[in-house]
N, C-alpha and C positions, 0 to 999 in steps of 0.2 A: 683444240689448243693451237695457237699460232706459233710461228717460228720464233718469235721473241720469247714466249713462255718456255719453249723447249730449250732455248739457249740459256735462259736463267736457271732452269733446272739442271742442265749439264754443269754449269759453273758451280752451283750450290753443291752438286754431287761431288765435284772435285775438292771443294773446300771442306765439307763436312763428312764426306764418305757416303757411299751408296747405302750402307746399313742405317746411318743416322738420318739420311734425307727424308724418308717417309715420316719420321717423327716430327721433323721440322715443318714439313708441308701441312701436316694435320694440325699444327698450331695456327695455320692460316695467317702468316705474317702480312699478307696483302691487306688484311683488315687493320693492322696496327696503326697506319697513319690516320684512319678515320677515328679509331678508338682514342688515339693520342690527342687528336684535336678536341674531341668532345670532353675528355678528361681534363686537359689543360685549360679548357674554357673556364671551368670552375676555379682553377688556381689563379688564372689571370684576372678574373673578376674579383677575386678576394684580395690579391696583392699587387696587381699591375705588373710592372717590370721588376718590382722588388721581390723577386722569387727567392725562396730559400732553396738554393740550387741543390745542395746535398739531399735534403729531405724530398725535394721534387723528383730527383732521379731515383731515389729509393722507392718512393710511392709509385712512380711510373712503372718501374720494373715489377713491383708487386701487383699492380692493378692491370696493366696492359699485357705484359709478357707472361707472368705466372698465372694470374687469375683468368684473364680473357683467353690466353692460349690454352690453359688447362681446361677451361670450360668447353672450348671448341673441340679439343682433342678427345675429351671424355665422351662428347656427343658422337664423334666419329667412331669411337671404339664400340659403341652399341648400334649405331645406325648402319655401318658398313655400306655406305652409299657407293654405287658404281657410276652414276651419272654426275654431272656438274653439281657442286654445292656452292654456297655463298663463299666468295673469295678463293675458290679452289676449283679449277677446271681439271677434269679427268683425274680425280683423286686416286692415289695409289691405294692398294688394299691396306687396311689397317695392320700395322706390324704387330708381332706377337705380344709385345709388352706395352702396347699403347695405353691400356687401362691403368697399369701400374705407373707408367710415366706421367699420365695426366693427373692421376691422384696425387703423385708426389709434387707436381706443380701447384696444385690447389693448396696443399699443406705448406709449401714454400711461400705462397702468397700470404697466408696467415702469419707465418713466422716473421716475414719481412714487415708486416704491419704492426708488430708488437712494440717497436721503439716509439711509435706515435703516442703511446700512453704518457710519454714524458714531454710532449709538446703542449704547453699551456695556451689558453685555458681549456680548449675543447678538442685537442688532438686525438683523444681516445675515440672520437666519432669516426675517424678514418678506419681504425681497426674494426669497429662494429659494422661499418659499411662493407668492408671486405668479408667479414664473417657471414653477413647476410647474403652476399653474392655467392660465396662458396656453398652455402646451404641450398640456395636456389639452383645452382649449377647441378648439384647432385639430384635434387628433386626433379629437375627438368629432364635429365637424360637417363637416369639409372632406374631400372625396374626394382620393385613393383610400382613405385610412384609414377615415374616416366610421364611427367606432366605435359611434355611436348606433344604427346599423343592424345591429349584431352582438350577438346575445343574450348577456348576461353582461358584455360589455365596457361596454355602455350603463349597466348597474347599477354596475359598479366605478368608472367615471369620476365618476358623480354622488355615490356614497358618499364617495369620496376628496375631491372638490372641495368640495362643500357640507357634508357631514357632518363630515369629519375636519379638513380644512385651514382652514375658515372660522373656527372658534373658536381654533385654534392661531395663525392669522394675527392675530386680535385680541389674543391674549396676546403674541405676538412683537413687536408694535409698541412695547411697553413696554421691550424690551431684556432682560427677565428670563428666565433659563433656565427651561425647562419642568420642572414637578414631576411626580412619579408620579400625583398626583390629576388634573391637567389632561390628562395623556396618556391615562389610563383613561377619563376623561369624554369626551374627543374620540373615542376608539375606540368608545365607546358611541353617540355621534352618527353615526359611520360606519355602524354597524348600524341605527341608527334611520332613516337615509335609505333603507336597504334595505327598511324597512317602508313608508316614504312613497312611494318611487319607483313601485311598481306602481300606486298610486292615481293618479299623474299620467299614466299611460299608458293605463289601461283605457278612458277615454272617447275616446281618439284612435286606437283600434285600426283603425277603418274606413279613416281616412286613411293610416295607416302601411302597411296592407296594400296599398292602392291604389298607394302609392309604391314598394312592393317591399321596405320595411324589415322586418327580422326581429327586432323588439324582444323583450325577455324575456317580456313579457306575451303576445305572439303565439306564441312558442315554447311557453310553459308552459300557456297558457290562463288565463282570468280566475279561475276557482276556485282552482287551484293557486298562482297569483300572490298571492292574498289569504291563503292558508295560509302562504306564504313570509313575507308581511308580518307575520303574527302571531308566527311563530318569531323573526323578526328583532327585533321589538319586545321580546320576552322576553330575547333575548340582549343587546340594548342596555341594558336595565335591570340586567342582571347586571354589565355593565362599569361602569355608573354606581354601582352598589352597591359595587364594588371601589374606585372612586374615593373614596367616602364613608368606607370603612373605612381607606384610606390616610390620610385627613385627620382621622380620629377624630371624624366627624360622625354624628348620628343617621340611621338609614336608614328608619325607619317612614314618614315623610312621603312617601317616594318611591312609595308605593302609590297615591297620588293620580294621579301621572303614568301609572303602569302601567294604572290603571283607565280613564283617558281613552282610551288606545289600544285596550284591549279593547272598550270601548263603541263605538268607531268601526268596528273590523274585524269583530267577530263578527256583528253584524246584517247587515253588507254581505255577508259570506261566505254567510250563510243565504239571502239573497234576490237575489243578483246576477243570476240568470237572468231575473228579472222586472223588472229595473231598466232605465230608459231611459238614453240617453246623457247627458241633462241630470241625471238622478239620480246617475249615476256621477261626473259633474263636481262635483256638490254634495258627494259623498262625499270627493273630494279636498280640498275646502276644510274639511271637518270634520277630516280628517287634519292639515291645517295648524294647526287649533285645538289638536289634541292635541300637536303639536310645540311650540306656544307654551307649553302647560302644562309640558312637560318642560324647556324653556329656563328658565322662571321657577323651577321646582322646583330645578334644578341651581344656579341663581344664588343662591337663598336658602340652600340647604344647604351650598354650598361658599364662601360669602362670606368673603373674607379677614379674618383676625382680627389 
């Protein structure tokens, strides 16, 4: 952990107190900007700048802070990682009441989604998306299901929750029915998370093996997992291309997004055997950069007219 990270933790400790700080850190707020961008992508594609500000803030708090934060915290409560995890370097030991705290956040996410039943004509879809994500969060981390330890299921849960349902949740808060273009784009992001997910697991293989988890990367191996990532990235862009065709938008600029993923994955695949754990972790963050390029590309290409 660098001096900048230590300084931020000291400041947060003074603001929130040393007892509350571990709870905050296990929400992994460093992920919130990425989660917010992907969530608000759906809202902006539905409404442009005509955002329903009050509803958007309520939905953002429900989905990003309570749901996503609670999901990551409940994962930490059972994993008890000692090494670096996604968006949190040198995690503190899970505090005593982290399970109760994270469970309360997931319940809060549901309660905050209830008012969307009153948003016509299709606002209730936001509640059901949140409810589906809460169910997947529990199934993903909590024994005896603990799907994150079962190769294939771990990938499916993440693709559905982050890739597919996050932008659809952002769209649904506006109450507008889904269009073919947003559905195809969301399925594209489903596949795109299949490209990103192996990157988030490769540098954690040692800890996962020690815990007895059989993640997808452990079952397939690092090289085949990166090959899967490349195939998934190609499939994702095929779905996004279909979304652009539905909307009658130009497709050529999408090559910028595809190029970003190829530049991340191909060099990694060629030299993964010689890479350290820290280099694999850096590769994950380059993958997040490629994800941001895709989000921005889809936003610009499918901006509502």
